[in-house]
Structure formats: C-alpha cells, structure tokens
C-alpha positions, 0 to 999 in steps of 0.5 A: 579741070583743076589740074590745068588751073594755075594762078595768073597774076593780073598785069597792067596792060602792055604799053608802047611809047613812040614818037615821030617828028610831029607827035608822041604816041602811047599804045595800050592793049585794051582787048575787050574794053568798051571805049566808054569804060576807058578814061583819059585825063590830063592832070597837070603834066601827067596823062592818066589812063584808066579802066574800070572792070565791070563784072556785070559785063562778063558772060554769065552762062560760062563758069571759067576754070581759068581766065587769062585774057581779061582786062582788069581795073587799072590806072597808068600815069604818063609824065608828058615831055616838056615839048608836048602840046597839051591841047589837041590830044586825041585818042582812038580804040581800034582792034583792041588797042588804045592809041593816044596821039599827043602833038609836039610843040614845034613852033616854039623852042622849049628850054629844058635848062634855065640858068638862075642869076644869083643876086 
C-alpha cells in the first residue's frame, strides 16, 4: 500500500461567503465534526470560528494508510462588515456544512466615511 500513499497537506475548511438583502452568510465544510467541537465567538468586530480535532474520536479498529477527508483543528477569523448586526447571529450544522447567519443593520444608515473638521 505504500505505493499509493502521497503526502497531503491539511487545508483549512472550504468556505463560502454570501449575502442577501437582509443578512450575510458564512458556509464552511465541517464534515464529520460534532457541533459540540465547533466554537463560534464574537471578538470585537471579528467572528472567530474554530474546531478542535480529537484523536480519541477516530475509530481505533482501522489503521489508515492514507486519510484525505478528515477535519483538522482550525481557527478562522472573519471581519464583520460595518452594517452587520452583532446581536441575533445564528448558526446551524447540516449535512456537514456549518452555516452562520449574520443579520444586516437595515433600520439605520451606517456611515463608512466620516469627515473630520480641523480646528
């Protein structure tokens, strides 16, 4: 079986970023991850998504010669847009995909540019 083994670098999970009229969406592949092992934290204006891989959760009866579809420990940081509402962020894991829904601030206009008067 050694002839079939090729080194594979661990990559961070594939991620999609999207938006609608009312919210932003972050989708991330987390196949095989239990939701209890995924953390989502809001730190200032950044959304931090992490996962800690546990070796104990892997099946002990098999010795893998090559393993390409496993999820490794990761941490991803996403800077929230200025019109994102930090409250009411919700997340769901479904069919191996983590979806994080971030509502947009619709009721008030957000100034991204501000002029400063010189005294």
